[in-house]
C-alpha positions as CSV (number, residue, x, y, z in Angstrom):
1,M,-0.4,-115.6,-8.9
2,N,0.0,-111.9,-9.9
3,S,1.1,-113.1,-13.3
4,I,-2.0,-115.3,-13.7
5,N,-4.3,-112.2,-13.1
6,C,-2.5,-110.3,-15.6
7,L,-3.6,-112.9,-18.2
8,K,-7.2,-112.8,-17.4
9,K,-9.2,-111.0,-20.3
10,P,-11.1,-107.9,-19.2
11,K,-14.8,-108.5,-18.8
12,T,-16.7,-107.4,-21.9
13,E,-20.5,-107.5,-22.6
14,T,-21.5,-109.5,-25.5
15,S,-24.1,-108.2,-27.9
16,A,-26.6,-111.1,-26.6
17,Q,-25.9,-110.1,-23.1
18,F,-26.2,-106.2,-23.7
19,F,-29.4,-106.8,-25.4
20,N,-31.0,-109.5,-22.7
21,R,-30.0,-106.4,-19.8
22,V,-31.7,-103.7,-21.8
23,F,-34.6,-105.5,-23.3
24,P,-35.2,-108.4,-20.5
25,T,-37.5,-111.0,-21.4
26,S,-39.3,-110.2,-18.0
27,L,-40.7,-107.0,-19.2
28,F,-41.9,-108.4,-22.3
29,A,-43.4,-111.0,-20.5
30,R,-45.2,-108.7,-18.3
31,L,-46.2,-106.4,-21.3
32,N,-47.6,-109.4,-23.1
33,K,-49.6,-110.2,-20.1
34,S,-50.9,-106.6,-19.7
35,F,-51.3,-105.6,-23.4
36,G,-51.5,-109.0,-25.1
37,V,-49.1,-107.9,-27.9
38,D,-48.0,-111.2,-28.7
39,N,-51.5,-112.8,-28.9
40,N,-51.9,-114.6,-32.3
41,K,-48.3,-113.6,-33.4
42,E,-45.9,-116.3,-34.7
43,K,-43.6,-114.0,-36.9
44,T,-43.3,-110.4,-34.9
45,I,-43.0,-111.2,-31.3
46,F,-42.8,-108.0,-29.8
47,R,-39.5,-108.5,-28.3
48,T,-37.6,-109.6,-31.2
49,F,-39.2,-106.8,-33.4
50,C,-38.1,-104.1,-30.9
51,L,-34.7,-105.8,-31.2
52,F,-34.9,-105.6,-35.0
53,I,-35.7,-101.9,-35.1
54,V,-33.1,-101.0,-32.6
55,I,-30.4,-103.0,-34.3
56,V,-31.2,-101.2,-37.6
57,M,-31.1,-98.0,-35.9
58,I,-27.8,-98.7,-34.6
59,M,-26.3,-100.2,-37.7
60,H,-27.9,-98.1,-40.3
61,P,-28.4,-94.6,-38.7
62,G,-31.0,-92.1,-40.7
63,T,-34.4,-92.2,-41.8
64,H,-35.7,-95.8,-43.3
65,S,-39.1,-96.5,-45.4
66,L,-40.7,-99.6,-44.7
67,R,-39.2,-101.2,-47.8
68,D,-35.7,-100.4,-46.3
69,L,-36.8,-102.1,-43.1
70,K,-38.0,-105.1,-45.3
71,A,-34.5,-105.4,-47.1
72,Y,-32.9,-105.1,-43.3
73,S,-34.9,-107.8,-42.0
74,K,-33.3,-110.1,-44.8
75,S,-29.7,-109.5,-43.4
76,P,-28.2,-112.6,-41.8
77,T,-26.3,-110.4,-39.4
78,I,-29.7,-108.5,-38.3
79,Q,-31.6,-111.7,-38.0
80,L,-28.8,-113.5,-35.9
81,L,-28.5,-110.4,-33.6
82,S,-32.3,-109.9,-33.1
83,G,-33.8,-113.2,-33.6
84,Q,-36.4,-111.6,-36.1
85,Q,-37.4,-113.6,-39.3
86,S,-37.4,-111.9,-42.7
87,L,-40.5,-109.6,-42.7
88,S,-42.5,-107.9,-45.5
89,H,-43.1,-104.2,-45.6
90,T,-46.8,-104.7,-44.9
91,S,-46.2,-106.8,-41.7
92,I,-43.9,-104.3,-40.3
93,A,-46.7,-101.5,-40.8
94,E,-49.2,-103.5,-39.4
95,R,-47.1,-104.3,-36.3
96,L,-46.2,-100.7,-35.9
97,K,-49.7,-99.6,-35.9
98,E,-51.1,-102.0,-33.5
99,L,-48.7,-101.5,-30.8
100,P,-50.2,-99.7,-27.9
101,S,-48.3,-96.4,-27.1
102,E,-48.3,-97.1,-23.2
103,C,-46.7,-100.5,-24.0
104,V,-44.1,-98.6,-26.1
105,K,-43.6,-96.1,-23.5
106,S,-42.8,-98.8,-21.0
107,V,-40.1,-100.2,-23.1
108,L,-38.6,-96.6,-23.4
109,D,-38.8,-96.3,-19.8
110,S,-36.9,-99.3,-19.1
111,V,-34.1,-98.6,-21.5
112,I,-34.0,-95.1,-20.0
113,S,-33.6,-96.7,-16.7
114,Q,-30.8,-98.9,-17.8
115,Y,-29.0,-96.1,-19.2
116,K,-29.5,-94.1,-15.9
117,L,-27.9,-97.2,-14.0
118,K,-24.9,-97.8,-16.5
119,L,-24.1,-94.1,-16.6
120,K,-25.2,-92.9,-13.0
121,H,-27.3,-89.9,-14.6
122,K,-29.7,-88.4,-12.4
123,S,-31.7,-86.5,-14.9
124,K,-34.0,-88.5,-17.5
125,F,-31.9,-87.3,-20.3
126,P,-28.5,-86.2,-20.5
127,K,-27.9,-82.2,-20.1
128,G,-26.7,-81.8,-24.0
129,M,-29.6,-83.8,-25.4
130,K,-32.0,-81.7,-27.7
131,V,-35.5,-82.3,-28.7
132,F,-36.8,-81.4,-32.2
133,D,-40.4,-80.8,-32.8
134,C,-41.3,-80.1,-36.4
135,T,-45.0,-78.6,-36.8
136,T,-46.5,-78.0,-40.1
137,F,-49.6,-75.7,-40.4
138,S,-51.5,-75.2,-43.7
139,V,-51.5,-71.8,-45.3
140,S,-53.2,-70.1,-48.3
141,A,-51.1,-69.6,-51.4
142,K,-52.5,-66.4,-52.2
143,H,-51.0,-64.9,-48.8
144,Y,-47.6,-66.4,-48.9
145,A,-45.8,-66.1,-52.0
146,W,-43.2,-68.9,-51.5
147,A,-46.1,-71.1,-50.9
148,A,-47.3,-70.6,-54.5
149,K,-44.0,-70.9,-56.1
150,R,-43.8,-74.3,-54.7
151,Q,-46.6,-75.8,-56.6
152,S,-47.6,-78.2,-53.6
153,R,-49.7,-77.8,-50.6
154,G,-48.9,-74.4,-48.9
155,N,-47.6,-75.1,-45.6
156,V,-45.6,-73.5,-43.1
157,R,-43.2,-75.7,-41.2
158,F,-41.5,-74.5,-37.8
159,L,-38.7,-76.5,-36.0
160,V,-38.6,-75.9,-32.3
161,I,-35.1,-77.0,-30.9
162,M,-35.9,-77.5,-26.9
163,N,-33.2,-78.3,-24.4
164,S,-34.4,-81.5,-22.7
165,Y,-32.7,-80.7,-19.5
166,S,-34.8,-77.7,-18.8
167,G,-37.6,-78.1,-21.2
168,T,-37.0,-74.6,-22.6
169,P,-37.0,-73.7,-26.3
170,D,-33.8,-72.8,-27.6
171,A,-34.5,-71.7,-30.9
172,I,-37.4,-71.6,-33.4
173,A,-36.6,-71.8,-36.9
174,D,-39.0,-71.0,-40.0
175,A,-38.2,-73.8,-42.3
176,S,-40.4,-72.3,-44.9
177,M,-37.6,-69.7,-45.7
178,H,-35.3,-72.6,-46.5
179,P,-35.5,-73.3,-50.2
180,N,-35.6,-77.2,-50.0
181,Y,-38.8,-76.7,-47.9
């Protein structure tokens, strides 16, 4: 009897099971009822669109333009995982603009609650997580020599690095001092 138990494979979660747990269809049905996010939509259904964006972020981390997202939407692997059809960069931009922020916040809150359940974490974010805020201020080129040398619109850019656990700033960096800014 014990030898049979030893032959059992460890239970693992498939990608479909994972995404069904993290992005439950019941949540999206409720959001659609509340916000009407899928009304008159045939190609960019909210749930599959969210899955598409998350899968692109996981498989291809980094910053992406709308044209990059368009190219990724043609990938058979991403289409299979997300269920999202190929999209144009215009339809991606329109969909992103029309999504209500409260609706997107509800999805984020749901994902955070799943994270907390899985890792049994009490705080909203893990202690080691940092929050970055880049703020740009317009400045006069005649008052700041570096702004005149850049030959572009003069601005000051600050990077505020905050500890998400306490909410206090850990560092404030003046990005204007960096030659690439």
